[in-house]
C-alpha positions in Angstrom: 53.9 9.6 -104.1 56.3 7.9 -101.7 56.2 9.1 -98.2 59.3 10.6 -96.6 61.0 7.8 -94.8 61.8 8.3 -91.1 65.2 7.4 -89.8 63.9 5.4 -86.9 61.6 2.4 -86.5 60.0 2.6 -89.9 58.0 -0.6 -89.5 55.3 1.5 -87.8 55.2 4.1 -90.5 55.2 1.8 -93.5 57.8 3.9 -95.2 60.8 1.6 -95.0 64.1 2.0 -93.3 67.3 3.5 -94.5 70.0 1.0 -95.4 73.4 1.4 -93.6 75.9 3.4 -95.7 78.9 1.7 -97.1 81.0 3.4 -94.5 79.2 1.5 -91.8 78.3 4.7 -89.9 74.6 4.8 -90.6 72.3 3.3 -88.0 70.4 0.1 -89.0 67.0 -1.1 -87.6 68.9 -3.5 -85.4 70.8 -0.7 -83.7 67.7 0.5 -81.9 67.1 -2.9 -80.5 70.8 -3.1 -79.6 70.5 0.2 -77.7 67.5 -1.0 -75.7 69.3 -4.3 -74.9 72.5 -2.5 -73.9 70.5 -0.2 -71.5 68.7 -3.2 -69.9 71.9 -5.2 -69.5 73.7 -2.2 -68.0 70.9 -1.6 -65.5 71.0 -5.1 -64.2 74.7 -6.0 -64.4 76.4 -5.3 -61.1 79.6 -4.2 -62.8 80.3 -1.8 -65.6 80.0 -3.4 -69.0 82.2 -2.4 -72.0 81.0 0.8 -73.6 79.0 0.9 -76.8 80.6 4.0 -78.3 80.3 2.9 -81.9 76.6 2.1 -81.5 76.0 5.4 -79.8 77.8 7.2 -82.6 75.4 5.7 -85.2 72.4 6.5 -83.0 73.5 10.1 -82.6 73.9 10.4 -86.3 70.4 9.0 -86.9 68.9 11.4 -84.2 70.4 14.3 -86.1 68.9 13.1 -89.4 65.5 12.6 -87.8 65.6 16.1 -86.4 66.5 17.5 -89.8 63.7 15.6 -91.4 61.2 16.9 -88.9 62.3 20.5 -89.7 61.7 19.8 -93.4 58.0 18.7 -92.9 55.4 21.1 -94.2 52.5 22.7 -92.4 50.1 20.1 -93.8 52.1 17.2 -92.4 51.2 17.5 -88.7 50.4 13.9 -88.2 53.7 12.8 -89.7 55.5 15.4 -87.6 53.8 14.1 -84.4 54.7 10.4 -85.2 58.3 11.3 -86.0 58.7 13.4 -82.9 57.2 10.6 -80.7 59.7 8.1 -82.3 62.5 10.6 -81.8 61.7 11.0 -78.1 61.5 7.2 -77.6 65.0 6.8 -78.9 66.3 9.8 -77.0 64.8 8.4 -73.8 66.7 5.1 -74.3 69.9 7.0 -75.3 69.8 9.3 -72.3 69.0 6.6 -69.8 71.8 4.3 -71.1 74.3 7.1 -70.6 72.8 8.0 -67.2 73.0 4.5 -66.0 76.7 4.2 -66.9 77.6 7.5 -65.3 75.8 6.5 -62.1 77.9 3.3 -62.0 81.1 5.2 -62.8 80.4 7.7 -60.0 79.5 5.0 -57.5 82.4 2.8 -58.3 84.8 5.4 -59.5 88.0 4.1 -57.9 87.3 0.5 -59.0 86.4 1.7 -62.6 89.7 3.6 -62.7 91.6 0.5 -61.6 89.9 -1.6 -64.2 90.6 0.8 -67.0 94.3 1.0 -65.9 94.6 -2.8 -65.8 93.0 -3.0 -69.3 95.5 -0.5 -70.7 98.4 -2.2 -69.0 97.4 -5.6 -70.4 97.0 -4.4 -73.9 98.5 -1.0 -74.4 98.1 -1.1 -78.2 94.3 -1.8 -78.2 91.6 0.9 -77.9 89.9 1.0 -74.5 86.8 -1.1 -74.3 85.5 -0.4 -70.7 85.1 3.4 -71.0 84.4 5.6 -73.9 86.7 8.7 -74.3 84.0 10.9 -72.8 83.5 8.6 -69.9 87.2 8.4 -69.2 87.4 12.2 -69.2 84.4 12.3 -66.8 86.1 9.7 -64.5 89.4 11.6 -64.3 87.6 14.9 -63.4 85.4 13.1 -60.9 88.3 11.4 -59.1 90.2 14.7 -59.0 87.3 16.3 -57.3 86.9 13.3 -55.0 90.6 13.5 -54.0 90.3 17.3 -53.4 87.3 16.6 -51.2 89.0 14.0 -49.1 92.1 16.2 -48.8 90.1 19.1 -47.5 87.8 17.1 -45.2 90.2 14.6 -43.8 93.9 15.0 -44.4 94.0 18.8 -43.9 92.6 18.3 -40.4 95.3 15.9 -39.5 98.1 17.5 -37.4 100.6 19.0 -39.8 98.2 18.8 -42.7 98.4 16.7 -45.9 102.0 17.7 -46.5 103.1 15.6 -43.5 101.5 12.4 -45.0 103.1 10.2 -47.6 101.3 10.6 -50.9 100.6 6.8 -51.0 98.5 7.1 -47.8 96.7 10.2 -49.0 95.5 8.7 -52.3 91.8 7.7 -52.2 92.7 4.5 -53.9 94.7 3.5 -50.9 91.7 3.7 -48.5 89.8 0.4 -48.7 86.6 1.8 -47.3 86.4 4.2 -50.3 86.9 1.6 -52.9 83.4 0.3 -53.8 83.5 -2.9 -55.9 80.6 -4.6 -57.7 79.1 -7.7 -56.1 79.9 -10.3 -58.8 78.2 -13.0 -56.8 74.8 -11.2 -56.9 72.0 -13.1 -58.8 70.6 -11.9 -62.0 67.7 -13.0 -64.2 68.9 -13.8 -67.7 67.3 -15.1 -70.9 69.2 -17.2 -73.3 69.2 -15.8 -76.8 70.7 -19.0 -78.2 72.0 -22.3 -77.0 75.0 -21.6 -74.7 78.2 -23.5 -74.0 78.1 -25.5 -70.8 79.5 -23.9 -67.6 79.6 -24.6 -63.9 78.6 -22.5 -60.9 81.1 -21.5 -58.2 81.7 -24.2 -55.6 79.8 -26.7 -57.7 80.6 -29.5 -60.1 77.2 -29.4 -61.7 77.3 -28.5 -65.4 74.7 -26.1 -66.7 73.7 -25.6 -70.3 71.1 -23.0 -71.3 69.0 -23.5 -74.4 67.5 -20.7 -76.5 64.5 -19.1 -74.7 65.5 -20.3 -71.2 64.9 -17.7 -68.4 66.9 -18.5 -65.2 68.1 -16.8 -62.0 71.9 -17.4 -61.6 74.9 -15.8 -60.0 76.3 -13.1 -62.3 80.0 -14.1 -62.3 79.7 -17.5 -64.1 77.4 -16.1 -66.8 79.2 -12.8 -67.4 81.1 -14.2 -70.4 77.8 -15.3 -71.9 76.5 -11.8 -71.6 79.6 -10.3 -73.2 79.5 -12.6 -76.2 75.8 -12.0 -76.7 74.5 -15.4 -75.8 72.2 -14.1 -73.0 70.4 -10.9 -72.1 69.7 -9.7 -68.6 66.1 -9.1 -67.7 
């Protein structure tokens, strides 16, 4: 009798892996590797990387299926239940930490993130946002509103005449340079080449660098960011 196939990493169970549905919404085995890679890249990149909303949607669907399958297991399938629950917790751990890492960045660099999202929308108003997911954009709006209220209460309300006496352009948190935290794009990162990369040069240098598959190097982030975005390298 064929064993019930788990939704997640089925290579360990020997029961096979579900094929993606024709709609493209089902998670594939590569999605779990992609989630881990996205989390590691987000942890090490100094800026905020484009969101992976489609990937997360497939992962969430797979998590729901896994939970449903666990509920269907009988009393005599304790070992299978334990294995499925361990696998579910592993994926949930990566899922939660990816989201937590992004929210920490959004909170720390909130004004910069808002400016980047606005610039992206202005440059291509017809395209769907790529920097922030809808949920992250909603979080950012609420966070900035609370931040503005805090600055108004703790700073501008204590100025003679109160906030009403100040031009709105001065009161806005985005107009205070010391409050705008930007990523250090010149910071160095360890990166591993996943395939042979197109040649590039470092800032203030004429030396041409070319990474081959498997190379692990320490380089400034800015000149290799495009390689990260197109999947040629992975941060480590």
